C-alpha positions as CSV (number, residue, x, y, z in Angstrom):
1,Q,-20.8,44.3,27.7
2,A,-18.5,46.3,29.5
3,F,-17.4,45.3,33.2
4,D,-14.3,46.3,35.1
5,F,-11.4,44.2,36.1
6,G,-9.2,46.7,38.7
7,S,-8.1,49.1,36.2
8,Y,-9.1,47.8,32.8
9,T,-12.6,47.7,31.4
10,A,-13.3,44.6,29.7
11,H,-15.7,43.7,27.1
12,N,-17.6,40.7,26.1
13,I,-18.6,41.2,22.5
14,M,-21.9,40.1,21.4
15,G,-24.0,39.8,18.7
16,R,-27.6,38.7,18.2
17,Q,-29.5,36.6,15.2
18,P,-33.1,36.6,16.1
19,G,-35.1,33.4,15.3
20,T,-38.0,33.4,13.3
21,G,-39.7,31.1,15.8
22,S,-39.9,32.1,20.0
23,N,-37.2,34.7,19.8
24,G,-36.1,33.8,23.6
25,D,-35.2,30.5,22.6
26,T,-31.3,31.2,22.3
27,Y,-28.3,29.0,21.2
28,I,-24.7,30.7,22.0
29,L,-21.7,30.1,19.6
30,G,-18.8,31.8,21.0
31,G,-15.1,31.4,22.7
32,H,-12.6,34.0,24.3
33,Y,-10.5,36.3,22.8
34,D,-8.1,36.9,25.6
35,T,-4.9,34.6,26.0
36,V,-2.2,33.7,28.3
37,D,0.6,36.0,28.8
38,D,3.4,35.7,26.2
39,A,1.8,33.7,23.9
40,P,0.9,35.0,20.5
41,G,-2.9,33.4,20.8
42,A,-3.3,32.2,17.5
43,D,-4.5,29.1,18.8
44,D,-5.5,30.3,22.2
45,N,-7.9,31.7,21.3
46,G,-7.7,33.7,18.3
47,S,-9.3,30.3,16.7
48,A,-12.3,30.8,18.5
49,V,-12.9,34.0,17.0
50,A,-12.0,33.0,13.7
51,G,-14.1,30.1,13.9
52,M,-17.2,32.2,15.7
53,M,-16.9,34.7,12.9
54,E,-17.0,32.2,10.0
55,A,-20.0,30.4,11.5
56,M,-21.8,34.0,11.7
57,R,-20.9,34.7,8.4
58,I,-22.4,31.5,7.2
59,L,-25.5,31.0,9.4
60,S,-26.1,35.0,8.9
61,Q,-27.5,33.9,5.5
62,Y,-30.3,31.6,6.3
63,P,-33.2,32.3,8.8
64,T,-33.0,30.0,12.0
65,K,-36.2,28.5,14.4
66,K,-34.3,29.9,17.2
67,S,-32.2,32.7,18.1
68,I,-28.6,32.4,18.0
69,K,-26.1,34.9,19.8
70,Y,-22.5,35.1,19.2
71,I,-19.9,36.1,22.2
72,G,-16.5,36.9,22.6
73,F,-15.9,36.3,26.1
74,D,-12.9,38.6,27.8
75,L,-10.7,37.8,30.6
76,E,-11.2,34.0,30.4
77,E,-7.7,33.4,31.1
78,A,-8.0,35.2,34.1
79,G,-10.3,32.7,35.8
80,L,-13.6,32.5,33.2
81,L,-14.2,36.1,34.4
82,G,-15.9,37.0,31.1
83,S,-18.7,34.2,30.8
84,Q,-19.6,34.6,34.4
85,R,-20.0,37.9,34.2
86,Y,-22.3,37.1,31.3
87,V,-23.9,35.0,33.3
88,Q,-24.4,37.2,36.0
89,N,-25.5,40.1,34.3
90,G,-26.0,39.7,30.7
91,I,-28.5,37.2,30.0
92,P,-32.2,39.3,29.5
93,N,-34.8,37.5,31.6
94,D,-36.9,36.8,27.9
95,E,-34.0,35.0,26.8
96,N,-33.7,30.8,27.5
97,I,-30.7,29.5,26.6
98,L,-31.0,25.8,25.1
99,G,-27.0,25.2,24.9
100,M,-23.6,26.5,23.9
101,I,-21.0,25.6,21.4
102,D,-17.6,26.8,22.8
103,F,-14.8,27.1,20.2
104,E,-11.6,26.3,22.4
105,M,-8.6,26.1,20.6
106,I,-9.8,24.6,17.0
107,G,-6.7,25.9,15.2
108,Y,-4.2,23.2,16.5
109,Y,-3.4,19.9,14.3
110,S,-1.0,17.3,14.9
111,E,-0.2,13.8,14.2
112,M,2.4,13.6,16.8
113,P,1.7,11.2,20.0
114,N,1.7,13.2,23.2
115,S,1.0,16.4,21.1
116,Q,-2.1,17.1,23.0
117,T,-2.7,17.8,26.8
118,L,-6.2,18.2,28.3
119,P,-6.9,20.2,31.7
120,T,-6.9,19.0,34.9
121,G,-10.3,16.9,35.8
122,F,-11.3,16.4,32.5
123,N,-10.5,12.7,32.8
124,L,-12.9,12.5,35.7
125,L,-15.7,15.0,34.0
126,F,-15.8,13.2,30.5
127,P,-14.4,10.0,30.7
128,N,-15.3,8.6,27.4
129,A,-14.1,11.7,25.6
130,Y,-10.6,11.0,27.4
131,A,-10.1,7.1,26.8
132,E,-10.8,8.4,22.9
133,V,-7.9,10.6,23.2
134,E,-5.6,8.4,25.1
135,S,-6.4,5.6,22.7
136,Q,-5.4,8.1,20.3
137,E,-2.1,8.4,21.7
138,F,-2.8,12.2,23.1
139,K,-2.4,13.1,19.2
140,G,-3.5,16.7,18.6
141,N,-5.9,15.7,15.6
142,F,-9.3,16.5,16.9
143,I,-12.4,18.6,17.8
144,T,-14.3,17.1,20.8
145,N,-18.1,17.2,21.6
146,V,-18.5,17.5,25.3
147,G,-21.1,18.7,27.6
148,K,-23.4,17.8,30.5
149,Q,-25.5,14.6,29.7
150,G,-29.7,15.5,29.7
151,S,-29.4,19.3,29.1
152,S,-26.7,19.1,26.3
153,A,-27.6,15.7,25.0
154,N,-30.0,16.9,22.3
155,L,-27.2,19.7,21.3
156,M,-24.6,17.2,21.4
157,Q,-26.2,14.5,19.2
158,Q,-27.4,17.3,16.4
159,Y,-23.6,18.2,16.4
160,K,-22.4,14.6,16.0
161,N,-24.6,14.2,13.4
162,S,-23.9,17.4,11.5
163,A,-20.2,17.1,11.6
164,A,-20.3,13.1,10.4
165,S,-22.6,14.4,7.2
166,Y,-20.9,17.6,6.4
167,V,-17.4,17.2,7.1
C-alpha cells in the first residue's frame, strides 16, 4: 500500500494468509519497520519485523479458520502514519478485523532496574499492566499484553493462555 509523505513514497507491506472459514474474518500480525532518527533500529523496530516474519513462517504451514494479514507499517515514528493510512484506505469492504497483535520492541531484555520506560499515558490507559511493570522495578524483562477491554478481551486471553502453555 503506497502513500505519499511529502516527496517520499511510503509503503505498508502486506501479505495475507486466507482462512478456511469465513475469509473476511481477519486477524492482523504486524509492526512498523521504520525507526527514529540516528538509531540503528534493531529493537525499535527491526525486532517487530523479525518476530512477524517468524510468526508468518510458522503459521503459514498450518490452515487457520480465520484469515491472517501480516503488515509492516511505514512511518509509524512520524506519527503513526502507516497504520492510520491502512485504517483509512487499506481495509477492504469484505474484511472484518477481529484483532491485532502488534510487535513493538520485542528484542530488548534486561534484568537491570529502571531499564524500561513506558509511553506517556500508559499508566492511565493500562493501569494494571503499568503496576506490574512498576512492581518489577521497570526492568526490561517482559512482553506486555494490553488492549481494549471488551473487543480485545478474547484475543488477549488466547494470547495469555498460549504464552502460559508454550513459553
